C-alpha positions as CSV (number, residue, x, y, z in Angstrom):
1,M,8.1,4.2,-1.1
2,K,7.6,6.7,-3.9
3,I,4.9,6.1,-6.5
4,Q,7.4,5.5,-9.3
5,R,8.4,2.0,-7.3
6,V,4.9,1.3,-6.4
7,R,3.8,1.6,-10.0
8,E,6.7,-0.5,-11.2
9,I,5.5,-3.3,-8.5
10,A,2.3,-2.8,-9.8
11,R,3.5,-3.6,-13.3
12,E,5.9,-6.3,-12.1
13,R,2.5,-7.7,-10.5
14,G,0.4,-7.7,-13.7
15,L,-1.4,-4.7,-12.8
16,D,-2.1,-1.4,-14.8
17,P,-1.5,1.4,-12.6
18,G,-2.6,3.9,-14.8
19,K,-3.9,7.1,-13.0
20,A,-4.4,5.8,-9.7
21,E,-3.4,7.1,-6.5
22,R,-0.8,5.9,-4.3
23,V,-3.1,4.5,-1.5
24,E,-5.5,2.7,-3.9
25,L,-2.7,1.3,-6.2
26,I,-0.8,-0.1,-3.0
27,K,-4.7,-1.9,-1.8
28,A,-4.6,-3.2,-5.5
29,I,-1.2,-4.7,-5.1
30,Q,-2.4,-6.1,-1.5
31,R,-5.3,-7.9,-3.0
32,Q,-3.5,-9.1,-5.9
33,E,-1.1,-10.7,-3.7
34,G,-3.8,-12.2,-1.7
35,N,-3.4,-10.0,1.4
36,F,-6.0,-7.7,3.0
37,D,-6.3,-4.3,1.6
38,C,-5.9,-2.5,4.4
39,F,-3.1,-0.1,3.7
40,A,-3.0,3.3,5.8
41,S,-5.5,1.7,8.2
42,A,-3.2,1.2,11.3
43,Y,-4.8,4.2,13.1
44,A,-3.7,3.0,16.4
45,G,-0.3,1.9,15.3
46,L,-1.0,-1.7,15.5
47,C,-0.7,-4.1,12.8
48,D,-0.3,-7.9,13.0
49,Q,0.7,-8.1,9.4
50,T,4.6,-8.3,10.0
51,G,5.8,-9.3,6.9
52,C,3.9,-6.6,5.0
53,R,6.3,-4.7,2.5
54,W,4.4,-1.8,3.0
55,R,4.5,-1.9,6.8
56,E,6.6,1.2,7.3
57,D,4.6,3.4,4.7
58,C,1.5,2.3,6.0
59,F,1.9,3.6,9.6
60,A,3.1,6.9,8.2
61,A,0.1,7.0,5.8
62,A,-2.2,6.1,8.6
63,R,-0.7,9.2,11.0
64,S,-1.6,11.5,7.8
65,G,-4.7,10.4,7.6
66,G,-3.8,8.1,4.1
67,H,-2.3,10.5,2.1
68,S,1.5,10.1,2.7
């Protein structure tokens, strides 16, 4: 998901995206939603959060060291 859409989601959730990096912004959204702030931490390709909107991006970011 592109950073512009991540910022839109943050604003929709009442967060100010400011100049936050993509990974930190997604983690803030996860916390605000009451979820684990685990984005980009599925290093082994395993995750039990099957309903997470960030799932595909999370795996890609984890593979690239959290910078995707």
